[in-house]
Structures are given as C-alpha cells and as structure tokens.
DSSP file (Angstrom, degrees, kcal/mol; ACC not computed):
  #  RESIDUE AA STRUCTURE BP1 BP2  ACC     N-H-->O    O-->H-N    N-H-->O    O-->H-N    TCO  KAPPA ALPHA  PHI   PSI    X-CA   Y-CA   Z-CA
    1    1 A X              0   0    0      0, 0.0     2,-0.1     0, 0.0     3,-0.1   0.000 360.0 360.0 360.0 135.4   79.5  -46.4  -28.5
    2    2 A X        -     0   0    0      1,-0.1     2,-0.3     0, 0.0     0, 0.0  -0.420 360.0-101.1 -73.9 149.9   78.3  -44.7  -25.3
    3    3 A X        -     0   0    0     -2,-0.1     2,-0.4     1,-0.1    -1,-0.1  -0.540  36.3-128.1 -70.0 134.3   77.6  -41.0  -25.3
    4    4 A X        -     0   0    0     -2,-0.3     2,-0.3    -3,-0.1    -1,-0.1  -0.718  20.6-120.4 -86.2 130.7   80.4  -39.1  -23.6
    5    5 A X        -     0   0    0     -2,-0.4     3,-0.1     1,-0.1    -1,-0.0  -0.534  29.9-178.6 -71.0 129.4   79.3  -36.7  -20.9
    6    6 A X        +     0   0    0     -2,-0.3     2,-0.3     1,-0.1    -1,-0.1   0.472  58.5  38.7-112.6  -3.2   80.3  -33.2  -21.7
    7    7 A X        -     0   0    0      2,-0.0     2,-0.5     0, 0.0    -1,-0.1  -0.988  60.4-143.5-146.4 157.3   79.1  -31.2  -18.7
    8    8 A X        -     0   0    0     -2,-0.3     2,-0.5    -3,-0.1     0, 0.0  -0.977  18.0-146.5-119.7 129.5   78.9  -31.5  -15.0
    9    9 A X        -     0   0    0     -2,-0.5     2,-0.4     0, 0.0    -2,-0.0  -0.835  10.1-164.1-100.9 133.3   75.9  -30.0  -13.2
   10   10 A X        -     0   0    0     -2,-0.5    34,-0.0    34,-0.0    -2,-0.0  -0.937  30.3-103.0-115.1 136.4   76.3  -28.5   -9.7
   11   11 A X        -     0   0    0     -2,-0.4     2,-0.1     1,-0.1    -1,-0.0  -0.186  37.2-110.6 -56.6 145.0   73.3  -27.9   -7.5
   12   12 A X        -     0   0    0      1,-0.1     2,-0.4    78,-0.0    -1,-0.1  -0.431  29.6-124.9 -70.3 151.5   72.1  -24.3   -7.1
   13   13 A X        -     0   0    0      1,-0.1     3,-0.2    -2,-0.1    77,-0.1  -0.823   5.8-147.5 -99.4 143.7   72.7  -22.7   -3.8
   14   14 A X  S    S+     0   0    0     -2,-0.4    76,-2.9     1,-0.3     2,-0.3   0.833  83.7   5.3 -76.3 -33.9   69.7  -21.1   -2.0
   15   15 A X  S    S+     0   0    0     73,-0.2    49,-3.3    74,-0.2     2,-0.3  -0.979  98.5  61.9-153.3 135.2   71.7  -18.4   -0.3
   16   16 A X  E    S-AB  63  87A   0     71,-2.7    71,-3.4    -2,-0.3     2,-0.4  -0.989  73.0 -53.6 147.4-155.4   75.3  -17.3   -0.7
   17   17 A X  E     -AB  62  86A   0     45,-2.4    45,-3.0    -2,-0.3     2,-0.5  -0.962  27.1-160.5-131.1 140.1   77.8  -16.0   -3.2
   18   18 A X  E     -AB  61  85A   0     67,-2.6    67,-2.9    -2,-0.4     2,-0.6  -0.985   4.8-166.2-117.2 127.7   79.0  -17.1   -6.6
   19   19 A X  E     +AB  60  84A   0     41,-3.2    41,-2.5    -2,-0.5     2,-0.2  -0.960  21.5 174.5-113.1 113.1   82.4  -15.8   -7.9
   20   20 A X  E     + B   0  83A   0     63,-3.1    63,-2.8    -2,-0.6    39,-0.2  -0.715  48.4  36.9-118.4 164.8   82.6  -16.6  -11.6
   21   21 A X  E     +     0   0A   0     37,-0.4     2,-0.4    -2,-0.2    60,-0.2   0.852  68.8 160.9  61.5  38.7   85.1  -15.8  -14.4
   22   22 A X  E     -A   58   0A   0     36,-2.1    36,-2.6    -3,-0.2    -1,-0.2  -0.753  53.2-102.9 -82.0 132.1   88.1  -16.1  -12.2
   23   23 A X  E >   -A   57   0A   0     -2,-0.4     3,-2.9    55,-0.2     4,-0.5  -0.391  34.0-123.0 -54.1 131.2   91.3  -16.6  -14.3
   24   24 A X  G >  S+     0   0    0     32,-0.9     3,-1.2     1,-0.3     4,-0.4   0.825 109.4  56.7 -50.5 -39.5   91.9  -20.4  -13.9
   25   25 A X  G 3  S+     0   0    0      1,-0.2    -1,-0.3    31,-0.2     4,-0.2   0.612 109.2  47.5 -71.4 -10.1   95.4  -19.8  -12.6
   26   26 A X  G <> S+     0   0    0     -3,-2.9     4,-2.5     2,-0.1    -1,-0.2   0.359  79.4  99.0-110.9   4.3   94.1  -17.6   -9.8
   27   27 A X  H <> S+     0   0    0     -3,-1.2     4,-2.2    -4,-0.5    -2,-0.1   0.935  88.8  42.3 -58.4 -48.9   91.2  -19.8   -8.5
   28   28 A X  H  > S+     0   0    0     -4,-0.4     4,-2.3     1,-0.2    -1,-0.2   0.823 111.2  56.9 -69.9 -30.1   93.1  -21.2   -5.6
   29   29 A X  H  > S+     0   0    0      2,-0.2     4,-2.8     1,-0.2    -1,-0.2   0.927 108.8  45.9 -64.4 -44.8   94.6  -17.8   -4.8
   30   30 A X  H  X S+     0   0    0     -4,-2.5     4,-1.8     2,-0.2    -2,-0.2   0.929 111.0  53.8 -62.1 -44.8   91.1  -16.4   -4.4
   31   31 A X  H  <>S+     0   0    0     -4,-2.2     5,-2.2    -5,-0.2     6,-0.4   0.913 113.8  41.9 -54.0 -46.4   90.0  -19.4   -2.3
   32   32 A X  H ><5S+     0   0    0     -4,-2.3     3,-1.8     1,-0.2    -2,-0.2   0.895 108.9  57.7 -71.5 -41.6   93.0  -18.7    0.0
   33   33 A X  H 3<5S+     0   0    0     -4,-2.8    -1,-0.2     1,-0.3    -2,-0.2   0.830 109.4  46.3 -59.0 -32.3   92.6  -14.9    0.1
   34   34 A X  T 3<5S-     0   0    0     -4,-1.8    -1,-0.3    -5,-0.2    -2,-0.2   0.342 109.7-124.9 -92.9   5.9   89.0  -15.4    1.4
   35   35 A X  T X 5 +     0   0    0     -3,-1.8     3,-1.0    -5,-0.1    -3,-0.2   0.847  57.1 151.7  54.9  38.7   90.1  -18.0    4.0
   36   36 A X  G > < +     0   0    0     -5,-2.2     3,-1.5     1,-0.2    -4,-0.1   0.700  54.0  76.9 -74.1 -18.4   87.6  -20.5    2.6
   37   37 A X  G 3  S+     0   0    0     -6,-0.4    -1,-0.2     1,-0.3    -5,-0.1   0.751  97.1  47.5 -64.4 -21.5   89.7  -23.5    3.6
   38   38 A X  G <  S+     0   0    0     -3,-1.0    -1,-0.3     2,-0.0    -2,-0.2   0.418  88.8 113.1 -97.5   1.6   88.5  -23.0    7.2
   39   39 A X    <   -     0   0    0     -3,-1.5     4,-0.1    -4,-0.1    -3,-0.0  -0.454  51.7-161.0 -75.0 144.5   84.8  -22.6    6.3
   40   40 A X        +     0   0    0     -2,-0.1    -1,-0.1     2,-0.1     2,-0.1   0.344  62.8 103.1-101.8   3.0   82.3  -25.2    7.3
   41   41 A X  S    S-     0   0    0      1,-0.1     2,-0.3    -5,-0.1    23,-0.1  -0.390  88.7 -86.6 -78.8 161.1   79.8  -24.1    4.7
   42   42 A X        -     0   0    0     -2,-0.1    21,-2.6    20,-0.0     2,-0.4  -0.532  50.3-174.7 -67.4 131.6   79.2  -25.9    1.5
   43   43 A X  E     -C   62   0A   0     -2,-0.3     2,-0.4    19,-0.2    19,-0.2  -0.997  10.7-172.7-132.5 128.9   81.7  -24.8   -1.2
   44   44 A X  E     +C   61   0A   0     17,-2.6    17,-3.4    -2,-0.4     2,-0.3  -0.975  16.7 164.3-116.3 132.5   81.7  -25.9   -4.8
   45   45 A X  E     -C   60   0A   0     -2,-0.4     2,-0.3    15,-0.2    15,-0.2  -0.997  14.6-177.2-148.0 156.0   84.6  -24.8   -7.0
   46   46 A X  E     -C   59   0A   0     13,-2.2    13,-2.3    -2,-0.3     2,-0.3  -0.987   5.1-165.5-146.2 153.4   86.1  -25.7  -10.3
   47   47 A X  E     +     0   0A   0     -2,-0.3    11,-0.2    11,-0.2     3,-0.1  -0.953  68.6  32.1-139.4 160.0   89.1  -24.6  -12.2
   48   48 A X  E    S+     0   0A   0      9,-0.4     2,-0.2    -2,-0.3    10,-0.2   0.807  78.5 157.2  60.5  32.7   90.3  -25.0  -15.8
   49   49 A X  E     -C   57   0A   0      8,-2.5     8,-2.3    -3,-0.1    -1,-0.2  -0.610  51.1 -95.7 -83.0 147.1   86.6  -24.9  -17.0
   50   50 A X  E     +C   56   0A   0     -2,-0.2     2,-0.4     6,-0.2     6,-0.2  -0.378  47.6 179.1 -65.6 139.3   86.0  -23.9  -20.5
   51   51 A X  E  >  -C   55   0A   0      4,-1.8     4,-1.8     1,-0.1    -1,-0.0  -0.992  31.8-151.5-144.2 132.6   85.1  -20.3  -21.0
   52   52 A X  T  4 S+     0   0    0     -2,-0.4    -1,-0.1     2,-0.2     4,-0.1   0.867 102.7  43.9 -68.0 -34.8   84.3  -18.3  -24.2
   53   53 A X  T  4 S+     0   0    0      1,-0.1    -1,-0.2     2,-0.1     3,-0.1   0.921 131.0  17.6 -74.8 -45.9   85.6  -15.1  -22.5
   54   54 A X  T  4 S-     0   0    0      1,-0.1     2,-1.5   -32,-0.1    -2,-0.2   0.532  87.8-128.7-108.5  -8.8   88.8  -16.4  -20.9
   55   55 A X  E  < S+ C   0  51A   0     -4,-1.8    -4,-1.8   -32,-0.0     2,-0.4  -0.491  96.2  24.2  86.1 -65.0   89.6  -19.7  -22.6
   56   56 A X  E    S+ C   0  50A   0     -2,-1.5   -32,-0.9    -6,-0.2     2,-0.3  -0.987  79.9 173.5-129.8 141.9   89.9  -21.3  -19.1
   57   57 A X  E     -AC  23  49A   0     -8,-2.3    -8,-2.5    -2,-0.4    -9,-0.4  -0.888  22.8-133.4-141.4 170.5   88.2  -20.1  -16.0
   58   58 A X  E     -A   22   0A   0    -36,-2.6   -36,-2.1    -2,-0.3   -37,-0.4  -0.893  15.6-167.1-122.1 158.0   87.5  -20.8  -12.3
   59   59 A X  E     - C   0  46A   0    -13,-2.3   -13,-2.2    -2,-0.3     2,-0.4  -0.995   3.8-167.2-144.3 142.6   84.3  -20.6  -10.3
   60   60 A X  E     -AC  19  45A   0    -41,-2.5   -41,-3.2    -2,-0.3     2,-0.5  -0.998   1.1-170.3-132.3 128.3   83.6  -20.7   -6.6
   61   61 A X  E     -AC  18  44A   0    -17,-3.4   -17,-2.6    -2,-0.4     2,-0.5  -0.984   7.3-175.2-118.5 124.2   80.1  -21.1   -5.1
   62   62 A X  E >   -AC  17  43A   0    -45,-3.0   -45,-2.4    -2,-0.5     3,-0.7  -0.975  17.1-138.3-124.1 121.2   79.8  -20.6   -1.3
   63   63 A X  E 3  S-A   16   0A   0    -21,-2.6   -47,-0.3    -2,-0.5     3,-0.1  -0.576  79.3  -0.5 -81.9 140.5   76.6  -21.2    0.6
   64   64 A X  T 3  S+     0   0    0    -49,-3.3     2,-0.4    -2,-0.3   -48,-0.2   0.691 101.4 113.1  61.1  25.1   75.4  -18.8    3.3
   65   65 A X    <   -     0   0    0     -3,-0.7     2,-0.4   -50,-0.1    -3,-0.2  -0.994  39.8-176.9-127.9 134.1   78.4  -16.4    3.0
   66   66 A X        -     0   0    0     -2,-0.4     2,-0.3   -50,-0.1   -49,-0.1  -0.985  23.4-128.7-126.4 140.1   78.4  -12.8    1.8
   67   67 A X        -     0   0    0     -2,-0.4     2,-0.1     1,-0.1   -33,-0.0  -0.628  11.4-124.7 -97.7 146.7   81.5  -10.8    1.5
   68   68 A X    >>  -     0   0    0     -2,-0.3     4,-2.1     1,-0.1     3,-0.9  -0.419  35.8-103.3 -77.2 158.8   82.4   -7.4    2.9
   69   69 A X  H 3> S+     0   0    0      1,-0.3     4,-2.1     2,-0.2     5,-0.1   0.854 122.0  55.1 -53.7 -37.5   83.6   -4.6    0.4
   70   70 A X  H 3> S+     0   0    0      1,-0.2     4,-1.2     2,-0.2    -1,-0.3   0.835 107.8  49.3 -68.5 -30.2   87.2   -5.0    1.6
   71   71 A X  H <> S+     0   0    0     -3,-0.9     4,-1.6     2,-0.2    -1,-0.2   0.883 109.3  51.7 -72.2 -38.7   87.0   -8.8    0.8
   72   72 A X  H  X S+     0   0    0     -4,-2.1     4,-1.9     1,-0.2    -2,-0.2   0.874 105.4  56.3 -64.0 -37.0   85.6   -8.0   -2.6
   73   73 A X  H  X S+     0   0    0     -4,-2.1     4,-1.0    -5,-0.2    -1,-0.2   0.859 103.0  55.1 -62.8 -35.5   88.5   -5.6   -3.2
   74   74 A X  H >X S+     0   0    0     -4,-1.2     4,-0.8     1,-0.2     3,-0.7   0.914 105.8  51.7 -62.6 -42.6   90.9   -8.4   -2.5
   75   75 A X  H >X S+     0   0    0     -4,-1.6     4,-2.3     1,-0.2     3,-0.9   0.918 104.2  57.7 -59.2 -43.1   89.3  -10.5   -5.2
   76   76 A X  H 3< S+     0   0    0     -4,-1.9    -1,-0.2     1,-0.2    -2,-0.2   0.762  95.6  65.6 -62.0 -25.5   89.6   -7.7   -7.7
   77   77 A X  H << S+     0   0    0     -4,-1.0    -1,-0.2    -3,-0.7     3,-0.2   0.881 119.2  20.0 -64.4 -37.6   93.4   -7.6   -7.2
   78   78 A X  H << S+     0   0    0     -3,-0.9   -55,-0.2    -4,-0.8    -2,-0.2   0.566 138.4  32.0-109.0 -12.8   93.9  -11.1   -8.7
   79   79 A X    ><  +     0   0    0     -4,-2.3     3,-2.0    -5,-0.2    -1,-0.2  -0.501  64.0 167.2-142.5  68.3   90.6  -11.4  -10.7
   80   80 A X  T 3  S+     0   0    0      1,-0.3    -4,-0.1    -3,-0.2    -1,-0.1   0.714  80.2  44.4 -62.0 -21.5   89.6   -7.9  -11.9
   81   81 A X  T 3  S+     0   0    0    -60,-0.2    -1,-0.3     2,-0.1    -5,-0.1   0.236  84.2 128.2-107.0  13.1   87.0   -9.2  -14.4
   82   82 A X    <   -     0   0    0     -3,-2.0     2,-0.5    -7,-0.1   -61,-0.2  -0.319  55.7-130.9 -66.3 152.6   85.4  -11.7  -12.1
   83   83 A X  E     -B   20   0A   0    -63,-2.8   -63,-3.1     2,-0.0     2,-0.5  -0.924  17.4-162.2-107.0 129.0   81.7  -11.7  -11.6
   84   84 A X  E     -B   19   0A   0     -2,-0.5     2,-0.5   -65,-0.2   -65,-0.2  -0.957   8.4-175.7-115.3 123.3   80.3  -11.8   -8.1
   85   85 A X  E     -B   18   0A   0    -67,-2.9   -67,-2.6    -2,-0.5     2,-0.5  -0.974  13.0-153.2-122.6 125.1   76.7  -12.7   -7.6
   86   86 A X  E     -B   17   0A   0     -2,-0.5     2,-0.5   -69,-0.2   -69,-0.2  -0.848  12.0-160.5 -95.9 130.8   74.9  -12.7   -4.3
   87   87 A X  E     -B   16   0A   0    -71,-3.4   -71,-2.7    -2,-0.5     2,-0.4  -0.947  10.2-179.3-114.9 126.4   72.0  -15.1   -4.0
   88   88 A X        -     0   0    0     -2,-0.5   -73,-0.2   -73,-0.2    -2,-0.0  -0.988  65.7 -15.2-129.8 125.2   69.3  -14.6   -1.4
   89   89 A X              0   0    0     -2,-0.4   -74,-0.2     1,-0.1    -1,-0.1   0.897 360.0 360.0  55.3  49.9   66.3  -16.9   -0.8
   90   90 A X              0   0    0    -76,-2.9    -1,-0.1   -77,-0.1   -75,-0.1   0.481 360.0 360.0 -71.8 360.0   66.5  -18.7   -4.2
C-alpha cells in the first residue's frame, strides 16, 4: 500500500502578509473584504484546514502586500483571533 500524503507544503513568501487562524467559514469573507480578488500578486489560501485551536481554520498568504490599520480592523470584525504576520526580506 502506498503512503498517503497527509500534508501540503506551500512555498514561503519573501515579503508580504500571512493571515492565519481565520475561522474556516470566514476565509472567503476576509478575502473579499480586502479586495484580494483584484490583486495581481501571488496569493495562497486554504480553508477547512485542520487546527488544534479552531478545529478547522483558514489561512491567506499574500506576497508584497502590507495592510493599513483600517484594513486590519476589518479583519478583526470577522476573525478576532486571527494572527497577522508581516514578512519582510525573508
């Protein structure tokens, strides 16, 4: 029997923002609130990923984009416990 793959690896981004621990049901809402559908930057996202904290979670990685405080406040409305990490020159 072949080994079943249990994880998917996504490339690290050199510069940009990672929004992690989004409640799975709000991943697309966060995506839309930040108008990411019109972005030409690389965007990686997943939803319904296993999470010890939430059971299921979403994550969004956006290269070369950093959010203003008012945009971060929007995220907090639908994902108050989300983690936002800015990556610069990785």
